[in-house]
N, C-alpha and C positions, 0 to 999 in steps of 0.2 A: 504494500500500500504506500509506503514511503517512497518507493521508487516511482510510482505513478504520479504522485503529487510533485515530486522533483521534476519529472519530465514535463508536467503541465506548466509549472512556474517557469522553467527554462524556455518552453515554447512561447509563453507570453512575452518574456524579455526579448527573445529572438525576433518575434513579430514586431514589437515596438522598435527595435533597432533597425529592421528592414524598412519600416515606414519612415522613420526619421532620416535614414540614409537616402532613400528614394526621393523624399521631399526636398532634401538639401541638393541633390543632384539636379532635380528639375528646376529649382530656384536658381542655381548657378547657370544652367543652360539659358534660361530666359533673361537673366541679367547680362550675360555675355552677348546675347542677340541684340539687346537694346544698345549696347556700346558700339556696334558697327554702324558707321554713318551710311546713309543711303547714297546711291550713285547720283552724280550731278546730272540734272536734266539736260537733255539735248533738244534745242529748239530747231524748228524747221528752217530758220534763216541763218543758222550757224554754218560757217564755212571752214571745215578743218584745214584745208590747204592754205588759207590765208592766215589762220591762227598759228600754224606751224612755222610760218615765216616771221611772225612778229618778234620773237626773241632775238633774231639776227640784228635788227636795227635797234641797238641799245639806247642810242641817244634820243630817239623819238618814240620808242615803245609802241603805243597804240595808234600811231598815225598811219602805219602801213595798211591796216585793213581798209581805211577809208580811201586810200589811193589805188588799191588793187581790188576792185569789186569782183574779180574772178577772171578777168581777161589777161592779166599779166602774171600768171602763176607759174610761168616756165622757169626752169632752173638753168637754162642754157646761157643766160647773160647775167652772171652775178655782178659784173662791174657796172651795169646800167641800173642796178637796184638802188644804190645810194643817191644817185642823181635825182630821180623823181621824188624821193622822200624829202629832200632839202628844199626844192623849189615850191611845192604846194604849202609847206609850212610857212614860208615867207609871204606867199600871196594866196591865202585861201579864198576861193570864189564865193562861198555863201556868206559874205560879210554883212550884207543888209538883212537884218533880222526884222520880223514883224514888230509893230509897236507893243511894248509890254513883254516881249520875249527876251530870254537871256540864255547864255550857254551854261551847260552843266555837265555833270557826269553821274553815273550810277554809283551809289555808295553802299548798296546792299550786296554783301559778299556772294550770295547765291545767284545773283542776277534777278531780273524782274520779268513777269509776264506782261506782254503788251496786249491790251484789250480794245475792242471796238467801241465800247461805251464805258462810262465811269461807274461800273459796278462789278461785283464779283461774279455775277451770273452771265455777264457779257461774254461773247465769243473771244477766245484767245486767237490773236492774229499774228503772234510772233513772240519774240523774247529779246531782252536786252541784257548783255553781259556786264559783269562787274567792271567798273572803271571805263565803260564805253562812253564816248562823248555824245551828248545829246543837246537838243535845243528845247527848253521848256517854253511852250507856247502860251498856256493858260492854266488856270486852276478851276476846279468845279465850284459850284456855288457853296457847297458845304466844306470846302477846302480839304477834302479827303482824297482827292484825285488830281493828277496833273496830266495835261495833254502834252505829249512830247513828240519831237521829230528826231529820227536817227540821222546824225550828220553824214554817215557814209552811204545811206540808201534812200534818204528822203521819205522813209516810211513813217506814218504818224499813227498814234494810238494813245491809250490812257494807261497810266501806272499809278499805284498807290502813292500818295504824298508821303514825304518823310524818308523816302528811299533814294533821294537824289540830293545833290548839293551843287550850289552855284560855283562856277569856275571863274576866277579872276583873270581877265584876259591880259592885263598888263604884267603880272608876275608870272614866273615859271610855275607850272603845276607841281606842287609838293604837298599833297593832302596830309601827309604824316606830320609835317611841321605845324600846320594850322590846328590840328587836333590836339597836339601837345601844348600849344600856347593857350588854347581855350580852357583846358582843364585846370 
């Protein structure tokens, strides 16, 4: 009889240990799954061939995508690549902005969805990458949305307000310095 009671108590402790171990394993699995960041979204207007060339022009950085909308993505003439990047920077053609509009850039690290109307239910018509140069045309009546135009493609749409920042045209663009001085 003592042997049966010992087996019963030992069985209960073993069952509790299995349940605790299984629960801990499941908890660790789900905690590790939440630690993996999701893949960066790819928008229909993203051009991988242009973005692959952008790091080569270190002094102008993001100016290359606006100069090569897909026609000069050849690698046969690397010596002609620096020449077009310098001249459009000195004489950008879209200088005349509509009244009330100003130049800016996307400050949201994940990029933004470009929508046809100023609301979340509106159709997505494209995307805007982080640090992409834009022109802010107007704000919605409730100041929650901004109508923008992409400098490199002239595409217009609406993005959530607060995810862009104004670019000072007289000073060189160094957003890291302005953020440090404001804090």
